C-alpha positions in Angstrom: -125.9 -33.7 194.6 -129.3 -31.9 194.3 -129.1 -28.3 195.2 -125.3 -28.2 195.2 -123.9 -24.7 194.8 -121.6 -23.6 192.0 -117.9 -24.4 192.5 -115.9 -21.2 193.3 -113.0 -22.3 195.5 -110.1 -24.6 194.8 -111.0 -26.7 197.8 -114.5 -27.3 196.4 -112.9 -28.2 193.0 -110.7 -30.8 194.6 -113.6 -32.2 196.7 -115.7 -32.8 193.6 -113.0 -33.7 191.1 -110.4 -35.6 193.2 -111.0 -39.0 191.7 -111.1 -37.5 188.1 -107.8 -35.7 188.7 -106.1 -38.9 190.0 -107.5 -40.9 187.0 -106.2 -38.3 184.5 -102.6 -38.6 185.7 -102.2 -34.8 185.7 -99.3 -33.9 188.0 -100.5 -32.4 191.3 -98.5 -29.3 190.7 -100.8 -28.4 187.8 -104.1 -29.0 189.6 -104.5 -25.3 190.6 -103.6 -24.1 187.1 -106.3 -26.4 185.7 -108.8 -25.1 188.2 -108.2 -21.5 187.2 -108.5 -22.2 183.5 -111.7 -24.2 183.9 -113.3 -21.5 186.0 -112.4 -18.8 183.5 -112.8 -21.0 180.5 -109.4 -20.0 179.2 -108.3 -21.7 176.1 -104.8 -20.3 175.6 -103.2 -23.1 173.5 -103.0 -20.7 170.5 -100.5 -18.6 172.4 -98.0 -21.5 172.6 -98.7 -23.8 169.6 -99.2 -23.6 165.8 -100.8 -26.2 163.5 -98.9 -26.9 160.3 -99.8 -29.0 157.2 -97.5 -32.0 156.6 -97.3 -35.2 154.6 -100.3 -34.7 152.4 -103.6 -35.1 154.3 -102.2 -34.5 157.7 -101.4 -31.7 160.2 -99.0 -31.5 163.0 -98.7 -29.4 166.2 -95.5 -27.5 166.9 -94.4 -25.4 169.8 -94.1 -21.6 169.1 -93.0 -20.7 172.6 -89.3 -20.4 173.2 -89.2 -23.2 175.7 -91.7 -25.3 177.7 -90.3 -27.3 180.7 -91.8 -30.7 181.7 -95.0 -30.4 183.7 -95.0 -26.6 183.6 -98.3 -26.0 181.8 -101.8 -27.5 181.4 -104.0 -26.6 178.5 -107.7 -27.0 177.9 -108.8 -28.7 174.7 -112.4 -28.4 173.6 -114.3 -31.3 172.1 -115.3 -30.4 168.6 -117.7 -33.4 168.3 -119.2 -35.7 170.9 -121.6 -38.5 170.1 -122.8 -42.0 170.6 -121.7 -44.2 167.7 -125.2 -45.0 166.6 -125.9 -41.2 166.2 -122.7 -40.3 164.2 -124.0 -40.4 160.7 -127.3 -38.7 161.6 -125.5 -35.9 163.3 -123.2 -35.3 160.3 -126.2 -34.9 158.1 -128.3 -32.8 160.4 -126.1 -30.6 162.6 -125.3 -27.4 160.6 -121.6 -26.9 159.9 -120.5 -30.1 161.7 -119.6 -32.1 158.5 -117.7 -29.1 157.1 -115.6 -28.6 160.3 -114.9 -32.3 160.7 -113.9 -32.6 157.0 -111.4 -29.8 157.4 -110.1 -31.2 160.7 -109.6 -34.7 159.2 -108.2 -33.4 155.9 -111.1 -34.8 153.7 -112.4 -31.5 152.5 -114.6 -31.3 149.4 -112.4 -31.2 146.3 -114.6 -28.5 144.7 -113.9 -26.2 147.6 -110.2 -26.8 147.2 -110.5 -26.0 143.5 -112.4 -22.9 144.3 -109.7 -21.8 146.7 -107.0 -22.4 144.0 -109.1 -20.4 141.6 -109.3 -17.5 144.0 -105.5 -17.6 144.5 -105.0 -17.5 140.7 -107.3 -14.5 140.4 -105.4 -12.7 143.2 -102.2 -13.2 141.3 -103.7 -11.5 138.3 -103.7 -14.4 135.9 -104.6 -13.8 132.3 -108.2 -14.8 131.5 -107.5 -16.5 128.1 -106.1 -20.1 128.1 -103.8 -19.5 125.2 -102.4 -16.3 126.8 -101.8 -18.2 130.1 -99.8 -20.9 128.1 -97.8 -18.3 126.2 -97.1 -16.5 129.5 -95.6 -19.7 130.9 -93.6 -20.4 127.8 -92.2 -16.8 127.9 -91.3 -17.2 131.5 -89.4 -20.4 130.8 -87.5 -18.7 127.9 -86.5 -15.9 130.2 -85.2 -18.3 132.9 -83.4 -20.5 130.4 -79.7 -20.0 129.6 -79.3 -18.1 126.3 -83.1 -18.5 125.9 -82.7 -22.3 125.7 -85.6 -24.1 127.4 -84.8 -27.4 128.9 -87.6 -27.6 131.5 -91.2 -26.7 130.7 -94.2 -26.8 133.1 -97.6 -26.2 131.5 -99.8 -27.5 134.3 -103.6 -27.0 134.8 -103.9 -24.6 131.9 -106.9 -26.3 130.2 -104.7 -27.4 127.3 -106.7 -29.8 125.0 -105.6 -31.9 122.1 -106.2 -29.1 119.5 -104.2 -26.6 121.5 -101.3 -29.1 122.0 -101.1 -29.5 118.2 -101.2 -25.7 117.6 -98.4 -25.0 120.2 -95.9 -27.2 118.2 -93.7 -27.5 121.3 -91.2 -29.9 119.8 -90.2 -27.4 117.1 -89.9 -24.5 119.5 -88.0 -26.5 122.2 -86.1 -29.3 120.6 -83.7 -29.7 123.5 -86.3 -30.2 126.2 -85.4 -32.6 129.0 -88.4 -32.3 131.3 -92.0 -31.6 130.3 -95.1 -31.5 132.5 -98.6 -31.3 131.1 -100.3 -32.4 134.4 -103.9 -31.5 135.0 -104.9 -30.5 131.5 -107.7 -31.8 129.1 -105.7 -34.1 126.8 -107.9 -37.0 125.6 -106.6 -38.4 122.3 -104.0 -41.1 122.6 -102.6 -40.7 119.0 -102.3 -36.9 119.3 -100.6 -36.9 122.7 -98.3 -39.8 121.8 -97.3 -38.3 118.5 -96.5 -34.8 120.0 -94.5 -35.9 123.0 -92.4 -38.5 121.2 -91.1 -35.8 119.0 -88.8 -34.7 121.9 -85.7 -36.8 121.2 -83.8 -35.8 124.4 -86.7 -36.0 126.9 -85.8 -37.5 130.2 -89.0 -36.8 132.2 -92.6 -36.5 131.2 -95.6 -35.9 133.4 -99.1 -36.4 132.0 -100.8 -37.1 135.3 -104.4 -36.1 135.8 -105.3 -35.9 132.1 -108.4 -37.8 130.8 -106.1 -39.7 128.3 -104.2 -41.3 131.2 -107.3 -42.2 133.1 -109.0 -43.8 130.0 -106.0 -45.2 128.1 -103.1 -45.2 130.5 -101.4 -48.5 129.6 -101.8 -48.1 125.9 -100.4 -44.6 126.0 -97.5 -45.7 128.2 -96.5 -48.4 125.7 -96.4 -46.0 122.8 -94.5 -43.3 124.8 -91.9 -45.6 126.2 -91.3 -47.2 122.8 -91.0 -43.8 121.1 -88.8 -42.2 123.9 -86.0 -44.8 124.7 -84.1 -42.3 126.8 -87.1 -41.4 129.0 -86.3 -42.1 132.7 -89.3 -40.7 134.5 -92.9 -41.2 133.2 -95.8 -39.9 135.3 -93.6 -39.8 138.4 -92.5 -43.4 138.0 -89.1 -44.6 137.0 -88.9 -46.3 133.6 -86.8 -49.4 133.1 -84.2 -47.0 131.4 -83.7 -44.8 134.4 -80.2 -43.6 135.0 -78.2 -40.5 136.0 -81.0 -37.9 135.2 -83.7 -39.6 137.3 -81.4 -40.2 140.2 -80.2 -36.6 140.0 -83.8 -35.4 140.0 -84.7 -37.4 143.1 -81.5 -36.3 144.8 -82.3 -32.6 144.2 -79.5 -32.1 141.7 -81.7 -31.5 138.6 -84.5 -29.0 139.2 -86.3 -26.5 137.0 -83.5 -23.9 137.4 -80.8 -26.5 136.8 -82.1 -29.3 134.6 -78.8 -30.7 133.5 -77.8 -31.1 129.9 -78.2 -33.5 127.1 -74.7 -34.9 127.7 -74.9 -36.6 131.1 -71.6 -38.3 131.0 -69.0 -38.1 133.8 -69.7 -38.3 137.6 -72.7 -36.1 137.7 -74.0 -37.6 141.0 -70.8 -37.5 143.1 -72.1 -34.6 145.3 -75.5 -36.3 146.0 -75.8 -37.2 149.7 -79.5 -37.7 150.1 -81.7 -39.7 147.7 -85.4 -40.2 148.1 -86.6 -42.9 145.7 -89.8 -43.7 147.5 -93.0 -44.7 145.6 -91.3 -44.6 142.1 -92.6 -48.0 140.9 -89.0 -49.2 140.6 -88.8 -52.9 139.8 -85.0 -53.2 139.6 -82.6 -51.0 141.6 -79.5 -52.7 140.3 -78.3 -50.2 137.7 -75.1 -48.8 136.4 -76.0 -45.3 137.6 -77.1 -46.5 141.1 -73.7 -47.6 142.3 -71.1 -46.5 144.8 -68.9 -45.3 141.9 -71.6 -42.8 140.8 -72.9 -42.0 144.3 -69.8 -42.0 146.5 -71.2 -39.6 149.1 -74.6 -41.1 149.5 -75.5 -41.2 153.2 -79.4 -41.2 153.2 -81.5 -43.5 151.0 -85.3 -44.0 150.9 -86.6 -46.9 148.8 -90.0 -47.3 150.5 -93.0 -48.2 148.3 -91.2 -49.8 145.4 -91.9 -53.4 144.3 -88.3 -54.3 143.4 -89.5 -57.6 142.2 -86.6 -58.2 139.8 -84.0 -58.1 142.6 -83.3 -60.7 145.2 -82.7 -59.8 148.8 -79.1 -60.9 148.7 -78.3 -58.9 145.5 -79.8 -55.7 146.9 -78.0 -56.0 150.2 -74.8 -56.6 148.3 -75.2 -53.4 146.3 -76.1 -51.4 149.5 -73.1 -52.7 151.3 -70.9 -51.1 148.7 -71.9 -47.5 149.6 -69.2 -46.4 152.0 -71.1 -43.6 153.7 -74.6 -45.0 153.8 -75.8 -44.4 157.4 -79.6 -43.8 157.1 -82.0 -46.1 155.2 -85.8 -46.2 154.8 -87.4 -49.4 153.4 -90.6 -51.4 153.8 -90.4 -54.1 156.5 -91.1 -56.9 155.6 -90.0 -56.0 152.1 -87.3 -56.2 149.5 -84.5 -56.4 152.1 -86.0 -59.0 154.4 -88.6 -59.8 157.0 -87.4 -57.8 160.0 -85.5 -54.7 161.0 -83.0 -56.9 162.9 -82.1 -58.9 159.7 -81.4 -55.7 157.8 -79.3 -54.1 160.5 -77.2 -57.3 160.8 -76.7 -57.3 157.0 -75.8 -53.6 156.8 -73.7 -53.0 159.9 -72.7 -49.5 158.9 -76.2 -48.2 159.3 -76.9 -45.9 162.3 -80.6 -45.2 161.5 -83.3 -47.4 160.0 -86.7 -45.9 159.1 -86.0 -42.9 161.3 -85.1 -45.0 164.4 -81.7 -45.3 165.9 -80.2 -48.7 165.3 -79.1 -49.1 168.9 -82.8 -48.7 170.0 -84.0 -51.3 167.5 -81.4 -53.8 168.7 -82.3 -53.1 172.3 -86.1 -53.6 171.8 -85.9 -56.4 169.3 -89.4 -55.6 168.2 -90.8 -56.9 165.0 -92.7 -53.7 164.5 -91.3 -50.3 165.7 -93.8 -47.5 166.0 -91.6 -44.8 164.4 -90.9 -46.9 161.4 -94.6 -47.1 160.3 -96.2 -44.9 157.6 -99.5 -43.4 158.7 -102.9 -44.1 157.0 -103.8 -41.1 154.9 -107.5 -40.6 154.2 -108.7 -41.8 150.8 -112.0 -41.0 149.0 -113.5 -40.4 145.6 -114.8 -37.1 144.4 -118.3 -38.5 144.3 -118.2 -39.7 147.9 -120.4 -37.6 150.2 -118.7 -35.6 152.9 -120.4 -37.5 155.7 -119.1 -40.8 154.3 -115.5 -39.6 154.1 -115.7 -38.4 157.7 -117.1 -41.8 159.0 -114.3 -43.6 157.2 -111.5 -41.2 158.4 -112.7 -40.5 161.9 -111.3 -43.6 163.6 -107.7 -42.1 163.5 -109.0 -39.1 165.4 -111.6 -40.5 167.9 -111.2 -40.9 171.6 -113.7 -42.4 174.0 -114.9 -42.5 177.6 -117.9 -44.0 179.5 -120.0 -42.1 182.0 -120.7 -43.6 185.5 -122.0 -42.6 188.9 -122.5 -44.4 192.2 -125.5 -46.3 190.9 -124.7 -47.4 187.3 -122.3 -47.2 184.4 -123.4 -46.2 180.9 -124.0 -49.2 178.7 -122.8 -47.4 175.5 -119.6 -45.4 175.3 -119.2 -41.7 174.3 -116.9 -41.0 171.4 -115.4 -37.5 170.8 -113.0 -35.6 168.5 -110.7 -33.0 170.0 -110.6 -29.6 168.5 -108.1 -28.6 165.8 -105.3 -28.1 168.3 -105.7 -31.4 170.0 -106.3 -33.3 166.8 -103.0 -31.9 165.5 -101.1 -34.1 168.0 -99.5 -37.0 166.1 -98.4 -40.3 167.6 -95.0 -41.1 169.0 -93.8 -44.0 171.1 -91.6 -41.5 172.9 -94.1 -38.6 173.2 -93.4 -35.2 174.8 -97.0 -34.5 175.8 -99.9 -36.4 177.3 -103.7 -36.0 176.8 -106.5 -37.1 179.1 -110.3 -36.6 179.1 -111.6 -34.5 182.0 -115.2 -34.0 183.1 -115.7 -30.6 184.7 -118.8 -30.3 187.0 -119.2 -26.6 187.7 -122.4 -27.2 189.7 -120.9 -30.2 191.6 -123.1 -32.8 189.8 -123.1 -34.9 186.7 -126.0 -32.9 185.2 -123.8 -29.8 184.9 -120.8 -31.7 183.5 -118.8 -30.4 180.5 -116.2 -32.6 178.9 -112.8 -31.4 177.9 -109.4 -32.9 177.3 -106.3 -31.6 179.1 -102.8 -31.4 177.6 -99.5 -31.0 179.4 -95.8 -31.5 178.6 -94.1 -34.7 179.9 -90.7 -33.7 178.5 -88.9 -30.4 178.0 -89.9 -29.0 174.7 -88.0 -26.4 172.5 -89.4 -23.9 170.1 -90.2 -25.5 166.7 -90.4 -29.1 168.2 -93.3 -31.2 167.1 -95.7 -32.0 169.9 -96.7 -35.6 170.1 -98.7 -38.0 172.3 -98.8 -41.8 172.7 -102.0 -43.0 171.0 -101.7 -46.3 173.0 -100.6 -44.9 176.4 -99.9 -47.7 178.9 -100.5 -50.4 176.2 -97.5 -52.5 175.7 -96.8 -55.7 173.7 -98.6 -57.7 176.3 -101.7 -56.0 175.1 -100.9 -56.3 171.4 -99.5 -52.8 170.9 -97.9 -53.4 167.6 -101.0 -55.0 166.1 -103.2 -52.2 167.5 -101.1 -49.6 165.7 -102.6 -50.9 162.5 -105.5 -48.5 163.3 -103.3 -45.6 162.4 -100.4 -47.0 160.4 -99.6 -49.3 157.5 -98.2 -52.3 159.4 -96.4 -55.2 157.8 -99.1 -57.2 156.0 -97.0 -60.3 155.5 -96.5 -60.7 159.2 -100.2 -60.6 159.9 -101.1 -62.8 157.0 -98.6 -65.4 158.2 -100.2 -65.3 161.7 -103.6 -65.8 160.2 -102.5 -68.7 158.1 -100.9 -70.5 161.1 -104.1 -69.9 163.0 -106.3 -71.1 160.1 -104.2 -74.2 159.6 -104.4 -75.1 163.3 -108.2 -74.9 163.1 -108.4 -77.0 160.0 -106.3 -79.7 161.7 -108.9 -80.2 164.4 -111.1 -83.2 164.1 -114.6 -83.6 165.4 -114.6 -84.6 169.0 -117.8 -86.0 170.4 -118.8 -86.2 174.0 -119.0 -89.7 175.6 -122.7 -90.7 175.2 -124.1 -93.4 177.4 -127.5 -95.1 177.1 -128.4 -94.5 180.8 -131.0 -91.8 181.7 -130.7 -89.4 184.6 -133.2 -90.4 187.3 -136.1 -88.4 188.5 -135.7 -86.7 191.9 -139.2 -87.5 193.2 -139.4 -87.7 197.0 -140.0 -91.3 198.1 -142.9 -90.2 200.3 -144.5 -88.4 197.4 -144.2 -84.9 199.0 -143.7 -81.9 196.7 -140.2 -80.7 195.7 -139.4 -77.4 197.4 -138.1 -74.7 195.0 -136.3 -71.6 196.1 -136.1 -68.9 193.4 -135.3 -65.2 193.2 -136.8 -64.9 189.7 -140.3 -63.5 190.0 -141.6 -65.3 186.8 -140.7 -68.7 188.2 -142.4 -68.0 191.5 -145.5 -66.7 189.7 -145.9 -69.3 187.0 -144.6 -72.6 188.3 -147.9 -74.2 189.4 -147.4 -78.0 189.0 -148.5 -79.8 192.3 -145.2 -81.7 192.4 -143.4 -78.3 193.2 -143.9 -75.8 196.0 -142.1 -72.5 196.4 -140.1 -71.9 199.6 -138.6 -68.6 200.8 -135.6 -70.2 202.5 -132.7 -71.5 200.3 -131.6 -73.9 203.0 -134.9 -75.7 203.0 -135.1 -76.1 199.2 -134.5 -79.2 197.1 -134.0 -77.0 194.0 -132.3 -73.6 193.8 -133.4 -71.7 190.7 -131.5 -68.5 191.1 -130.3 -65.5 189.0 -126.9 -65.3 190.7 -123.7 -67.2 190.1 -123.4 -69.9 192.7 -119.8 -70.5 193.8 -118.3 -71.8 197.0 -118.6 -68.5 198.8 -122.2 -68.1 197.7 -123.0 -71.5 199.0 -121.5 -70.7 202.5 -123.4 -67.4 202.7 -126.8 -68.8 201.5 -126.4 -72.1 203.3 -126.7 -74.1 200.0 -125.8 -77.7 200.5 -124.1 -80.1 198.1 -127.2 -82.4 197.9 -129.4 -79.5 196.6 -130.0 -79.1 192.9 -129.1 -75.8 191.2 -130.0 -74.3 187.8 -126.4 -74.0 186.5 -123.5 -76.2 185.6 -119.9 -75.6 186.7 -117.8 -73.8 184.1 -120.8 -73.0 182.0 -118.9 -69.8 181.0 -117.4 -72.0 178.3 -120.8 -71.7 176.6 -122.4 -68.5 177.8 -119.5 -66.1 177.3 -119.0 -65.4 173.6 -115.2 -65.6 173.5 -115.2 -68.8 175.5 -118.0 -70.3 173.3 -115.9 -69.7 170.2 -112.8 -71.1 171.8 -114.6 -74.2 173.0 -116.0 -74.9 169.6 -112.7 -74.2 167.8 -110.9 -76.6 170.2 -113.4 -79.3 169.6 -114.4 -78.9 166.0 -111.9 -76.5 164.4 -113.8 -74.2 162.1 -117.3 -75.8 161.4 -119.5 -74.2 158.8 -122.1 -73.3 161.3 -119.6 -71.0 163.2 -118.6 -67.8 161.4 -114.9 -67.0 161.6 -114.5 -65.6 165.1 -111.6 -63.9 166.9 -111.1 -62.9 170.5 -109.6 -59.4 170.0 -107.9 -59.5 173.3 -105.7 -62.5 172.2 -106.1 -62.9 168.4 -106.0 -59.4 167.0 -103.0 -60.2 164.7 -104.8 -63.2 163.3 -107.9 -61.1 162.6 -105.8 -58.4 160.9 -104.2 -61.1 158.7 -107.7 -62.5 157.8 -108.8 -59.0 156.9 -105.8 -58.5 154.7 -106.3 -61.8 152.9 -109.9 -61.0 152.2 -109.0 -57.6 150.9 -106.3 -59.2 148.7 -108.7 -61.8 147.3 -111.5 -59.3 146.7 -113.8 -60.8 149.4 -116.1 -59.0 151.6 -114.7 -57.6 154.9 -117.9 -56.8 156.8 -117.5 -57.8 160.5 -119.6 -57.6 163.7 -118.1 -56.8 167.0 -119.8 -58.2 170.2 -118.8 -57.7 173.8 -117.8 -60.9 175.6 -120.7 -60.9 178.1 -123.3 -58.3 177.2 -126.9 -59.0 176.2 -129.4 -57.2 174.0 -126.8 -56.2 171.4 -125.4 -53.5 173.7 -122.1 -52.1 172.3 -122.4 -54.3 169.2 -121.2 -52.8 165.9 -121.2 -53.7 162.3 -118.3 -52.3 160.2 -115.9 -53.0 157.3 -113.3 -50.6 158.6 -110.2 -52.2 160.2 -109.3 -49.1 162.1 -112.8 -49.1 163.6 -112.5 -52.7 164.6 -109.2 -52.0 166.5 -110.4 -48.8 168.1 -113.6 -50.4 169.3 -111.5 -52.6 171.6 -111.2 -49.5 173.8 -114.8 -49.8 174.9 -114.4 -53.2 176.4 -113.3 -56.8 175.5 -114.9 -58.1 172.4 -115.0 -60.8 169.8 -115.0 -60.0 166.1 -117.0 -62.3 163.9 -117.5 -62.4 160.2 -120.9 -60.8 159.5 -123.5 -62.9 157.8 -124.1 -60.7 154.9 -126.6 -62.8 153.1 -129.1 -64.2 155.7 -132.3 -65.8 154.9 -135.0 -63.2 155.1 -138.6 -63.3 156.3 -140.8 -60.9 154.3 -137.6 -59.0 153.4 -136.4 -58.6 157.0 -133.6 -60.1 159.0 -134.5 -62.6 161.8 -133.0 -64.9 164.2 -134.4 -67.8 166.3 -134.1 -68.5 170.0 -134.1 -72.2 170.7 -134.5 -73.5 174.3 -132.3 -76.4 175.3 -132.9 -78.3 178.5 -129.8 -80.0 179.9 -130.3 -82.8 182.5 -126.7 -84.0 182.4 -123.3 -83.3 180.7 -122.0 -86.9 181.2 -123.9 -88.7 179.9 -125.0 -85.9 177.6 -128.8 -85.6 178.0 -130.4 -82.7 176.0 -133.9 -81.8 175.1 -135.2 -79.2 172.7 -138.4 -77.3 173.3 -141.0 -77.6 170.6 -141.6 -73.9 170.8 -138.9 -71.5 169.5 -139.0 -67.8 169.3 -138.5 -65.9 166.0 -137.3 -62.4 166.5 -137.6 -60.0 163.5 -135.9 -56.8 162.6 -138.3 -53.9 162.2 -136.8 -52.5 159.0 -136.2 -54.2 155.6 -132.7 -55.7 155.4 -130.1 -53.7 153.5 -126.3 -53.8 153.0 -126.1 -50.1 152.3 -123.3 -48.9 154.5 -125.5 -46.1 156.0 -127.8 -48.8 157.3 -125.1 -50.1 159.6 -126.0 -47.3 162.0 -129.7 -48.4 161.9 -130.4 -50.6 164.9 -133.8 -51.8 163.7 -132.3 -52.9 160.3 -129.4 -55.1 161.4 -130.5 -56.3 164.9 -133.5 -58.3 166.0 -133.7 -58.0 169.8 -136.4 -55.4 170.0 -137.4 -56.3 173.6 -135.7 -53.3 175.0 -135.5 -50.8 172.1 -137.9 -49.8 169.3 -141.0 -51.6 168.1 -141.7 -55.2 169.2 -141.8 -57.7 166.3 -142.2 -61.5 166.9 -143.9 -64.4 165.2 -145.4 -67.5 166.8 -143.7 -70.8 165.9 -146.6 -72.3 163.8 -147.3 -69.1 161.9 -143.6 -68.5 161.1 -143.0 -72.1 159.8 -146.1 -72.0 157.5 -145.3 -68.6 156.1 -141.5 -69.3 155.8 -142.1 -72.5 153.8 -144.5 -70.7 151.5 -142.2 -67.7 150.9 -139.0 -69.8 150.2 -140.5 -73.0 148.9 -138.5 -75.1 151.5 -139.4 -77.8 154.0 -138.8 -76.6 157.6 -138.3 -80.2 158.8 -135.0 -80.4 156.8 -133.8 -77.1 158.3 -134.9 -78.2 161.7 -132.7 -81.4 161.4 -129.7 -79.3 160.6 -130.3 -77.0 163.5 -130.7 -79.9 165.9 -127.4 -81.4 164.7 -125.6 -78.1 165.2 -127.0 -77.6 168.7 -126.0 -81.1 169.7 -122.5 -80.4 168.4 -122.2 -77.3 170.5 -122.9 -79.1 173.8 -120.7 -82.1 172.7 -117.9 -79.6 172.3 -118.4 -78.3 175.8 -118.6 -81.8 177.3 -115.4 -82.8 175.5 -113.3 -79.8 176.0 -114.6 -79.1 179.6 -115.4 -82.4 181.3 -115.4 -80.4 184.6 -118.8 -79.2 183.6 -120.3 -82.5 184.7 -122.2 -82.3 187.9 -125.0 -84.7 189.0 -126.7 -81.9 191.0 -127.0 -79.5 188.1 -130.0 -78.9 185.8 -130.3 -75.9 183.5 -131.9 -74.4 180.4 -130.0 -72.4 177.8 -131.1 -70.2 175.0 -129.3 -71.0 171.7 -129.6 -68.1 169.2 -129.5 -69.2 165.6 -129.5 -67.5 162.2 -130.1 -69.0 158.8 -128.0 -67.9 155.8 -129.4 -67.5 152.3 -128.8 -71.2 151.7 -130.8 -72.1 154.8 -127.8 -73.3 156.7 -127.8 -72.6 160.4 -125.3 -70.3 162.0 -124.6 -70.1 165.7 -124.9 -66.7 167.2 -124.6 -67.2 171.0 -125.8 -69.2 174.0 -127.5 -67.5 176.9 -127.3 -68.8 180.4 -130.3 -70.0 182.5 -131.4 -66.8 184.4 -131.3 -64.7 181.3 -133.0 -67.4 179.3 -135.7 -67.8 182.0 -136.6 -64.1 182.0 -136.4 -63.7 178.2 -138.5 -66.7 177.5 -141.2 -65.5 179.8 -141.2 -62.2 178.2 -141.2 -63.6 174.7 -143.9 -66.1 175.5 -146.2 -63.4 176.8 -145.5 -61.3 173.7 -146.6 -63.9 171.1 -149.8 -65.3 172.4 -152.1 -62.3 173.0 -154.8 -62.8 175.6 -153.7 -66.2 176.8 -150.1 -65.2 177.6 -150.1 -66.1 181.3 -151.4 -69.6 180.6 -148.8 -70.0 177.8 -146.0 -68.9 180.1 -147.2 -71.2 182.9 -147.3 -74.2 180.5 -143.7 -73.4 179.5 -142.3 -73.4 183.0 -144.3 -76.4 184.1 -142.9 -78.3 181.1 -139.3 -77.2 181.9 -139.4 -78.3 185.5 -141.2 -81.5 184.6 -138.5 -82.5 182.1 -135.5 -81.5 184.2 -136.6 -82.9 187.5 -139.4 -85.4 186.9 -138.2 -86.9 183.6 -141.6 -86.0 182.0 -140.6 -84.7 178.6 -143.8 -82.8 177.7 -143.6 -80.5 174.6 -139.8 -81.2 174.4 -137.9 -83.8 172.3 -134.5 -85.4 172.9 -131.5 -84.1 171.0 
């Protein structure tokens, strides 16, 4: 609205933002409150909420107000980072302070900064500057805390103790009764020195040497010596040894701590008061143990055994042991895992349970879901110390991002906008039963899109008490019909076995397919010459055809009803025929049901139904229907050490719009939110031309689908990337490195057919004729698949041209990329033809169209050859 005045009244606000308010789902009772906060730019979330660290590299949002009723407040949340995906890496490197803020928000801060912070805290506490003095201070403190000066638990962590100092301390002589010793985070390097000193403690039950160079460099060798020299050791580097017993279980149950470390004599029923036992991630291979029994743990009500291999125990044996605990009501365990494949199986085997993985048993039985949201463990960010900050953020951001797409009355943005909410909004964790809801909101203070500022709005959907965690549903309105459980893999560790099984079933189904060929007859489609020799009338709404079709056998007409041939850019269906007056005896430039070829998800499905998984089609998944199978494929490749680089393509978009290359599973799943896509294994090692990636557009002329009559144009179009090819992960954001369609973006780079063939043969020492034969066979197979799987494509009044895009791998084997339909191919071929021939472009393009129409309608196959 040019010249619109600034919004000042509530009525104006509603007039401009009515549709946005409806789309957001914000209750009408909160509309005026939102208007006031937007007008005054009031961000008052800090008055009601606090952000708390939790579970390692995570934060959560809690309510600090006494009580917040449902639908009582709406809060503005700022967007800390807004970007188009292709600009993400560049912005992180170039915008001052952005990477640092995102790293803190996503809990991937620089370790050096964390260490500096720890050092600052140590200085504030007045720590002694000398290492030896620090060690002696800790020893003195342990003696003072010990009963009668006896030290049973000693923590000498991060004190820069090296091998020489460890020897000089002579700890075993000074503390012969030690039960627990931690030397984490020091500078111990020599296996023999460390092993000799620690094995002198005859009564040691727990030893922590984590984060020492000796563990990193010689971990297995050191472990063998230590475990052999300390037969009573129960915990080594946080893991249970095969000799674990009462002390280890008491430690995990909170019974044995620094102030109460037990005694050398651990006889009797030491564990009888333990009610809660967290044994998660302790590398336990066998849980069946004399100490872990109902007799020793008669009051046990909560047990967590997540993250343990338990390979030495059968499912039935473990279940039998757990059944014996009379008060066990709450259990946490991996599913699928050591107790079975599903939550339902476990509940049926342990009927006394009231809670499984934090979810009420009655709820699990009611839903019957294989995966239950609340039972899943979140992905925590992982990185190495050497990894640049921007790389960590790119890897972690997919668990924080949200997206929207801008639109007005005239058009919709081709690429989506991604954004990260500020620290308050990003603190909201997921729940399948949330108490808050978040929605994006575009405020237009001047009443037009040019003045728009994006926010998110937050409001309670349940009554919330002080101290409650505030949550939202990351998959709002997405149920199992839209693959909710599989999509949760973007944020959570979902059951790998389940997805691998789904993939293996899918893969076996594809392998069982046999080649199906279309019925091929010897007859030839007749020419459509008029008996009186008069010209064929052509109606077209494509300017290039009107301009360049000059053969005397054809004449352009402005009326569709008068035409013999309709060459149009629109889809012709029954309604179109009625409106335009198109008759059944007229010829049109499209085949019925050609979507089975020209839409990417249908193309893959058509080929898979006919040929299974041919070598010339990369593994391809329709994410709207086969996400679970894709996830399984991803897990199998990761397990087998194979590459996991994938390319995501919209079903029906051209020019690589909204196309992304990534090896991040969370990214693959989240990118579904910008529209339906296929996910295809990326061709990582393509054949290159002068070091650059390229693909080839072949032109296929189709006279008939039954019998199948195909012709291939002698001229093909080679499309080159502008930048040298690279598999560096930063290059995935570079459009001109990984994509070749430069017609609409960047510099224009094409090669004529003869020049390309000559130079390619010289560069790679190959014969193009051999490659050409493989390409022809593949293209024929594509159309055979369509004819076999979709016989309804057959139409005696259809003629069409299709563009078939092909890439060669490093072994010069063809790979199918996509098939483009007639109008797109018509326009693109004209454009490409003009681009490659310099001053004679109009003549070249005219020759091309005259050849096409001559082949399709006059049976004169000039400059084309049968397939």
